[in-house]
N, C-alpha and C positions, 0 to 999 in steps of 0.2 A: 199119479206120483205128484206129491206136493213140492212147491218151489223151496229151495234152500233159503233160509232167512237168518238174519242176525238176531239171536234171542233177546238181546237187550234193547233192540230198536223195533223189532217186528216188521222189518221191511225186507224186500227181496235182496239177495246177494248182488244182483245186477246193479242196484243203486249204489252199493259200496264200491263196486268196480268203477262206475261212472264218477263217483266222488274222487276216488284216487286218480283217475284219468285227468280230471279237472285240475287237481293239485300238480300233477306232473307236467301238464301243458304250461301252466303258469311258471313253474320252475325252469322248464326248458327254454323259455324265451325271456327269462328274468333279466339277463345281462346283455341283450342285443343293443341297447342304447346306453344304459348306465343309471346312476342315481338321478332321481327327480329332485327338483328344487325343494318341494315341500317334504319329500322323504328325508332329505338332509336336515331340514328344520326339525321334523318330529323325532328323528333319530338323535339329534343333538340334545333334545330335551332329556334324554336318558342320562346325560352327563350331570344333570341337575334335578334329580327326582324331587318332586314337590307336590303339594295338594292343588296346584293350578298353574296355569301359564297365561300369557297375554291374550291368546286367541282361542285356546282349547282347554278343556278340563284335563285332569291328570293322567288318565289311564294310558294314553299313548306314550307318555313319558316313562311311566312305570314299565310298560312292555318293552320300550327301547332299551331301558337299563337291563332288563332280563336278557334280551337278545344279545346285547353287547357282552354281558357276562358269559353267556353260553357260546357265542359264535364270533365275537369280535365286531369289526366295522366294515366287513366286505359287503359287496352288492348282495351276495347270497344271504348274509345276516339280515340285511334290510328287507329282502323280498320274501324270505321264508314264511314269516308269520301270516301275511295276507294270502299267500298261496295255500297254506293249510286251511285258512278260513273259507276258501273257495270250495273245499270239500265239505266243510261243515254246513255251508248253505245248501248244498245239494241234498244232504241228509235231512235237514230240518224242513226244507220245502217238500220233500217226499213224505215226511211225517204229516205235514198239513194235508196233503192229498189223501193220505190214509185216514186221517181224522175226519175228513169230509165224506168218508165212505168210499173213496176210490180204491180200486183193487190194484193188482200188480201193474196193469197197463197204464193206469192213470199216474201211478207213482213214477214209472219209467218215463212217461211223456213229460211229467213235471221236471224230472232231472235233466232231460235233454233240453227242454225249454230254458231252464236256468243257465245251462252251460253255454248255449249258443248266443245268448244276448250280448251285443257289443258292450252295453253298459256294465254287465257282469264281468266280462273279460277285462275291461279297463279297471274296474274297482279293485279287483284282487291282484292287479299287476303292481299296485302302489302301496307302500307302507304309509297309512294315514288313518284318521278316525273313520273314514267312509265305510270300508269293508266291515269293521267292527259294528258300526251303526246298522248296516244292512242286516247282519246276522242277528243283532239284538231286536230290531223291529220284527223280524221273521219269528224269532223265539216268542216274543210277546203275542203275536197273532196266534201262534200255536197254542199257547196256554189260555188265551181267550177262548179258543175253540174247545179246548179241554174242559174249561169251566162250563161253557154252553152245553156240551154233550153230557157232562157228569153231574153238574151242579155241586161239585165238591168245593167248599169254601177255602180249602187249602190253596187252590189255584189263585184265589184273589190275593193271598199273601205273597205267593210266588211272583205274581204280576207286579206287586208293589216293589218287591226286591229287585226284579229285573229293570223296572223303570228307574229306580235309584241308581243302579249300576250303569244304565245307559246314559243317565245324566252326567256321570263321571267321564263319559267318553265324548259325547257331542250334544250340545244343548238343543239340537233340532228335535230330539226325542220329545221335547215339551209339546211340539206340534201334534205328535201322535197321541199323547195323553189328552190334550185338548180335544182332538177329533174323536177319541174314544168316549170321553165324557159327554160331548154333544150328542153323539150317536146313541149312547145308552139312553139318554133322555127321550129320544125319538122312538124307542122300541120297548118291548115288554121287559127287556133286561134291566129296566130302571129299578127293579126290585133290589138290585145289589146295593143301592143307597141305604137300604134299611138293615144291611148286614154288618155285624161287628167286624167280620173278617176283612171287609172292604176298607174300613178305617185303620185296621191293624196293618194292612198292606200299604196304605198311604203313609202311615207313621214309619214303617220299615224303610220305605223308599226315601223319605225325608232324612232319616237317620243315616242312611248310606251316603246320601248326597251332601250331608251337613259339612264334612271337612272342606269340600270345595266351596260351598256357600260361605263359610267363615273366611276362607282365603280370599274370595271375591270381595267381601265386605272390607276386609283388612287392607286390600290393595285399591280400594276406591271403585270397585265394579268395573274392571277393565273390559269386560264383555260388552258393556254399553258403548264404549269408545270404539271397540272393534266393529260392532254392528253399524255404527254411524259411518265409519270409514268404508266398510264393505258396501253400504248403500250408495255412498257418494262416488266410489271408484269403480264398482262392478255392477251392482244391481240396477243402477240407473240405465245401464246399456241393455238390459233384458227386454226383448221384444215379446210381448204376450202371445202373439200369433206363433212365433217361432217356438216359444215354450210349449204350446200345445202340440205342434208338429213333432217336436223332440220326444214327446212321450211315446210316439210310435217309432221314430227312427232309433231311439236308444235301445229298443227291444227288437226292432227289425222283424225278422220272420216270426219271432215269438209274440209279436204284438197281437197276432190272431188269437192266441191263447189268452192274452191279457184282456182283450175286449170281450171275448166269450166269458171269461171269468167274472168280469164286472156285471154282465147281464145275468149270469148264473146266480150270483149273490143277490142281485135285485129281485130275482124271481122266487127266492127261497125265504119264506117268512122268518125261519129260525136263524138264518145267516144274513139277513138283510142289513144287519148292523155293519157288515164289512163293506157293503156298497156305500153306505152313508159315510163311513170313515174315509173311504177313497175320495168321495166327492168333497168332503170337508178339507182334506189335505190338499187336493189339487186346487180347489177354489181359493183357499187361504193363500197359497203360494202364488197363484195367478194375480190376486189382488195386490199382494206385497211385492210383486216382481221377484220372486225367488228364482234361483238358478234351476234349470231344467232337471238336473240330477237329484235335487232335493226330494223328489217324489219316489225315488227308487225303493224306499222301504216298503211300499205297498205292492211292488211288482211281483215278488215271489208268491205272495198270497193270491194275487189275481191269476198268475200262471197256473198255480195248483188248482184253483177253482175252474179255470178253463179246461185243464186236463181231465178233471173229474166229469165235467159236463160232456166233453168229447167222448169219454168212455161210456157215459150213460146214454147218449143219444145216437152215437154212430155204432152200428152193429156189424157193418160189412167189414170182414176181416182184412181184405186187401187194402181198404181205405185206412184202416187203423194203422197199418204198417207203412203205407206210402207217406202218410202225413209226417211222422218224425223224420223219415228219410229226407223229405223235402225241406224240413226245417234245417237240417244239416247242410244239404246241398246249396240252398239259397244263401246260407250264412257264409260258406267258405270264401266266396269272392270278397267279402267285406270284413273278414277277420282282422286285417291291418287297422281298421278303425278302432277295434277294441284292444288289441295287443300288438306291439311292434314285432312281428314275426321275422322281419328283415332287419339288417343293420341300417345305419344312417342313409347310405346311398340308395339302398333298396327301397326304403320308405319314401325318400324324396322322389324316386322314379315312379313309384306306385301312384302317388298323388299327382304327379305331373301328367301321367298317362290319363288319369281321370279327367283332368282339365282339358288336355289336348284332344283326346278321342271322344269324350262324352260331354264336355262343357261343364263339368261339375267341380265346384270349389268346396265340396263338403268337408267339414271338419277343420279347415285351415284358418278360420276367422278367430282371432284372439279376443280376449275379453274387452279390449279397447276398440274392437270393431275392425282392426286392420287385418289384411290377408298376408299370409306368409307361406314359405315352402313346405312347412310341416305344421300339424296341429300344435297348439300351445303346449299340451302335455308332453309331446315328444321333443319340441324345441327346448323344453325345460329339463330334459335329460341329457343335454349336451354341454360340453365345455367345462364341467366341474373338475374333472381330473386334471385338465390342462391348467386351470386356475390354481389348484392346490400345488401343482408342481412349480409354477412360477413363483408362488409365495415361498415355497421351499428353497428355490434358487436364491431368492432375496435374503432369506433367513440365514443361509449358509455364509453369506458375505458379511455378516455382522460379527465382529471380533468379541464384543462383550455382550453376550446374549442375556445376561441378567439385567441389562440396561435397555432392553428392547421391548417393543409391543407391536401387535398387529391390529390394525383397525379395518373394518369392512363396512361399507355403506348400507348394504341390504342383508336380509337374513339368509338368502341363498349363498352369498359369498362367505358370510360368517360361518354358516353351517358346513360349507365345503371345507373350510380350514379346520373346523372343530372335528369333523368326522373323517374325511379323507386324509386330512393333515395328521391324523393320529399315526398313520404309517410312517410319516416323516418326523414324528416327535415334535410337531409344532406346538407352541403354547396356545392356550385358548384365546380366541380373538376378542377384540372389543367391538361392540356395535350398539347403536341405540334403536335398532329395528327389532320388532317382535319381542320375544321374551329375553333376548340378549341384553336388553336395557336393565333387567333386574340383576344382572351379574357383573356389571362394570365396577371396577374398584374406584374408590374415592381419591386415593393417592397411590403413588408408586415409590417404593423404597428398594433399591436406589432410584433416583430420578431417571427418566427416560432420555436416552441420547440417540437411539436408533428407532425409527418409526416406519413400519411397513404400512403403506396406505393403499387400500383397494377401493377403487371407484371408477366410474366411466371418465372422470376428469379430476384434476387436482383441485382440492378446496382452497379457496383464497386464504383462509386463516392458517392452513398448514403451510402454504407457500410462503407466508410472511414469517412464520416461526423458524423454519429451518434454513440454514445457509446452503446446505448441499442436498440436492434432489436429483435423482436419476430414475429413468424408466427402466425397469427390469424386464418387462414384457407385458403382453396383453392377450386376451382370449382371441384366437384367430379364426375360430370356426364361425363362418358367416350364417350358419343355420341355427346357431345357439342364441337363446334370448340374451345371454351375457356377452354376445359378440362385442368386442371393443373394450370390455372391462380391463382396466390397466392396473398394474402393480407398480407402485412407486417405493423406492427406498430413500427415506429422508434421514438426514443426520446433522450433527453439529447445530443444535438449537441456539437461537440468539438469546433466549432467556429460559427460565425454569419451565420445564414441561408441566410440572405439577401445578404451577400457577395458571398456565394455559388451560390445563384440564379442568381445573376448578371453575373457570369461566365458561367452559363448554358445558359442564354439568348444570350450571345455573341457567344457561341459555336453553337447554333442552328440558328443564324442569325436574332435574334429579337433584335432590338435596342430600 
């Protein structure tokens, strides 16, 4: 009796079941903590669809606009799309295993390996470019495989189109393109450089990416400033040894498949290009002090390769089935590292027990090197509802709302007001952080009389301008990264706010 398969994918029905299970798991725990700081930023981009933003290409903003149109601004609306992508990754990874010659077992083992990885659990928990990037890297690897196995030039054009699309999501895809080109030169596949379809694919990719490239040039290439800031504030803290260790801890039990997969590709002349690509990606990031998770695009490919090798070389039936069971059992105790399956107090207790009972501080080091009660990604999911509510309380106290404005110091605060504040009908906030700097008005008509100011402390220039200033409230959750952020209600300016604002715009470089 043959196994039931999906006719349009040619994979076992069990893979589809696992893909759906992965989606449901992510949805089940989607609101245990709340919105993430970066999720709020990316979702707020949907309020201003454009061909680019200060730190990211446009796709995430377009998707945010679509999700807002369909589902509104709830946590569910934010979390749904990445959850759906978690199922897509399972499917595509299984297809890679199939394309490598893997049968039903290899495809099933691949799916399980993808699901249990902490980095996969975390990536699809958050609305950001990362899960889209992960799926696109995996799709590109799949079509590279299809080309190697069939030599059909059509796949070269598809690869060009996918690369252009991926550049509209996250510029990190340029690293994969670079790694592929270098690796092609090192293998017999260099023959593609003589094919017209290769250059048609390049042209298609450039054409797709062109709107964002034009936008970047028109805005003075903000991506360069972003990279400089990223290097100065975050990448400088990257420890290269920790980077290498993280490659194993991110995948945890599935790291066995990942390592086997790398060795498998290195041993296969036809597929050795994938071993070269992996080494180029990891080495480049190691030299440039890239963040550990920047490598995750190669992981599904390696896991699929490892699963195929396991199927090929392990014939004992009992071992074949014990191994995936072990993957699941070994992963269960560390699931909270990947996805917050408990609420705030439960997550704090989990990490506290790790420290007190096992002496482990794993996951609690922030990007600046400091240690906290929760990992940074979890601390960044706290306090936003409270902040938006305090701003709402301040806004309700304003009698002439057409003469008011809300200012937030950082993009998390501004995005919380823009997204969560939608339920309170709050006006769009002002901020000079991130893409919000593109949307600030040059003047106000009528002039501003009431000014809600959100920051950790009151700015001196604001204190000098307004005669009446009162504290409305502050974020009280000590576990939130925004702990202590204060909302001030300022009124009765001593002089024209428009004049003050013009000076501020000049100071921050906005003409």
